[in-house]
C-alpha positions in Angstrom: 11.6 111.0 126.9 12.4 114.5 127.2 10.8 117.0 124.7 12.7 119.3 122.2 12.6 122.3 124.5 13.9 120.4 127.5 16.5 119.1 125.6 17.5 122.2 124.0 18.1 124.2 127.4 19.8 121.1 129.0 22.4 121.5 126.1 23.2 125.1 127.6 24.9 123.3 130.5 27.0 120.8 128.7 30.6 121.3 128.8 31.2 118.6 126.1 31.2 120.4 122.7 30.2 117.3 120.8 27.2 116.2 123.2 26.1 119.8 123.1 25.9 119.8 119.3 24.3 116.5 119.3 21.6 117.6 121.6 20.9 120.6 119.8 20.6 118.9 116.5 18.3 116.4 118.1 15.9 119.3 119.3 16.1 121.9 116.6 14.8 121.8 112.9 17.4 122.5 110.1 15.8 125.7 109.3 15.2 126.9 112.8 15.3 130.6 113.8 16.5 131.6 117.3 16.7 135.0 118.9 17.3 136.5 122.3 18.4 139.9 123.6 21.8 139.1 123.2 21.7 138.1 119.4 22.3 140.8 117.0 20.0 139.1 114.4 18.3 135.8 114.3 20.4 132.6 114.2 19.3 130.0 111.7 19.9 126.3 112.0 21.3 124.0 114.6 24.9 124.8 113.9 24.5 128.6 114.5 22.5 128.0 117.5 24.9 125.6 119.0 27.9 127.8 118.5 25.8 130.5 120.2 24.8 128.1 123.1 28.7 127.0 123.3 29.4 130.7 124.2 27.1 130.6 127.2 28.8 127.2 128.3 32.3 128.6 127.8 31.6 132.0 129.7 29.6 130.5 132.5 31.2 127.1 133.4 29.2 125.0 135.6 26.0 127.0 134.8 22.6 125.1 133.8 19.5 126.3 132.1 16.3 124.5 133.4 12.6 124.7 132.2 10.8 125.9 135.3 7.4 126.0 133.6 6.0 125.6 130.2 2.4 126.2 128.9 0.9 125.8 125.4 -1.7 127.6 123.4 -2.5 127.5 119.7 0.8 125.8 118.7 3.0 128.2 120.7 4.9 127.1 123.9 5.7 129.9 126.5 8.7 128.6 128.7 10.1 130.0 131.8 13.7 129.3 132.0 16.2 129.5 135.1 19.6 130.2 134.2 21.6 128.9 137.3 25.0 130.1 137.6 27.8 128.1 139.6 28.2 130.8 142.1 24.5 130.6 143.1 23.3 133.7 140.9 20.2 133.2 139.0 18.5 134.8 136.1 15.0 134.1 134.5 14.2 134.2 130.9 11.1 133.5 129.0 11.0 131.9 125.5 8.1 131.7 123.0 8.6 128.5 121.0 7.0 127.1 117.8 7.5 123.5 116.8 6.9 121.5 113.7 4.7 118.4 113.6 7.8 116.1 114.2 8.1 118.2 117.7 11.4 119.7 116.6 11.8 123.7 117.3 11.2 125.7 114.3 11.3 129.1 115.9 12.3 130.5 119.2 12.1 134.1 120.7 13.6 134.7 124.1 13.3 137.7 126.5 15.1 138.7 129.8 12.6 138.1 132.8 9.1 137.2 132.5 7.6 140.6 131.7 6.7 141.2 135.2 8.0 144.4 137.2 11.0 143.3 139.3 
């Protein structure tokens, strides 16, 4: 069974709106906070987060987001994500994720790249 972080990023590549929302709702706590470099302010809750992820799915049809690596320390997971576009282009992002006792994502903060010089 896939964990909540994997399920969340698999949703980024889902073209089916209902499937994408269902996946995100199954991975994200009702009060979860999400932010990344493209959000103006933290997004709150699975519906707002699913709407944001839906913009990616619409603007980059055929693209997928894959968990390339993940490590955990003191209740925080650092996940490196590969955003693979349908034209072969690829971007890397790094996310820091907190989860509740039930395994659902409660807070996620994303950054472009991995912090290493390019």
